[in-house]
C-alpha positions as CSV (number, residue, x, y, z in Angstrom):
1,X,23.6,-26.9,-41.3
2,X,20.4,-26.5,-39.5
3,X,17.8,-23.9,-40.1
4,X,18.0,-20.8,-38.0
5,X,15.5,-19.8,-35.4
6,X,13.4,-16.8,-36.8
7,X,10.9,-16.5,-34.0
8,X,10.4,-17.9,-30.6
9,X,7.5,-17.6,-28.1
10,X,7.3,-19.2,-24.6
11,X,4.1,-20.9,-23.5
12,X,2.7,-21.5,-20.0
13,X,3.4,-25.2,-20.2
14,X,7.2,-24.8,-20.5
15,X,7.1,-25.3,-24.3
16,X,8.5,-22.9,-27.0
17,X,6.8,-22.2,-30.2
18,X,9.5,-21.9,-32.8
19,X,9.6,-20.7,-36.4
20,X,12.6,-21.4,-38.5
21,X,14.0,-19.5,-41.4
22,X,13.1,-22.4,-43.8
23,X,9.3,-21.9,-43.1
24,X,8.9,-24.8,-40.8
25,X,7.3,-24.3,-37.3
26,X,7.3,-26.5,-34.4
27,X,7.2,-26.9,-30.5
28,X,10.1,-27.7,-28.3
29,X,9.0,-29.1,-24.9
30,X,11.5,-28.1,-22.3
31,X,10.0,-29.6,-19.3
32,X,12.4,-32.7,-19.2
33,X,15.4,-30.5,-19.1
34,X,14.3,-28.1,-16.1
35,X,15.7,-30.5,-13.5
36,X,19.3,-30.4,-14.8
37,X,21.9,-27.8,-13.8
38,X,21.6,-24.4,-14.9
39,X,18.2,-25.1,-16.6
40,X,16.6,-25.3,-13.1
41,X,16.6,-21.5,-13.3
42,X,13.8,-21.7,-16.0
43,X,11.4,-23.4,-13.6
44,X,10.5,-19.9,-12.7
45,X,7.9,-19.3,-15.4
46,X,8.6,-15.6,-15.5
47,X,12.3,-16.4,-16.3
48,X,11.2,-19.0,-18.9
49,X,9.1,-16.5,-20.6
50,X,12.1,-14.1,-21.1
51,X,13.2,-16.0,-24.3
52,X,14.3,-14.4,-27.5
53,X,16.1,-15.1,-30.7
54,X,19.9,-14.6,-30.6
55,X,22.6,-15.8,-33.0
56,X,20.1,-18.1,-34.8
57,X,18.9,-19.9,-31.8
58,X,17.0,-19.3,-28.5
59,X,18.5,-17.5,-25.5
60,X,17.0,-16.4,-22.2
61,X,17.6,-13.2,-20.2
62,X,19.7,-15.5,-17.7
63,X,22.2,-16.0,-20.5
64,X,21.2,-19.5,-21.1
65,X,21.0,-20.6,-24.7
66,X,20.5,-23.8,-26.7
67,X,22.6,-25.3,-29.5
68,X,20.8,-24.6,-32.9
69,X,21.2,-28.3,-33.9
70,X,19.6,-29.4,-30.5
71,X,16.7,-27.0,-31.1
72,X,16.0,-28.2,-34.5
73,X,16.4,-32.0,-33.8
74,X,14.3,-31.9,-30.6
75,X,11.6,-29.7,-32.0
76,X,8.3,-31.4,-33.1
77,X,7.6,-29.9,-36.4
78,X,4.1,-29.0,-36.8
79,X,3.8,-27.3,-40.2
80,X,5.1,-24.7,-42.7
81,X,4.1,-21.1,-42.2
82,X,3.8,-18.7,-39.2
83,X,3.2,-19.5,-35.5
84,X,-0.2,-18.9,-34.1
85,X,-0.6,-17.9,-30.5
86,X,-2.6,-20.2,-28.4
């Protein structure tokens, strides 16, 4: 079982700042996925920024979501603690 997403913030560079319920925080770079299928919709930065936590993972207003296992495995873990806005 993977940690649940507790907080998510979209950045201008198409990355997500993510805080997990185990205290870890990291960055998920979504740029490499934006040319595939339904994820092309997220190339619109305003749509990308409409991300939220839903069912222990990330979800966009467009209805797209990511598997929690994918989020944790692909996230570059930075540290323990809270996310700081950049």
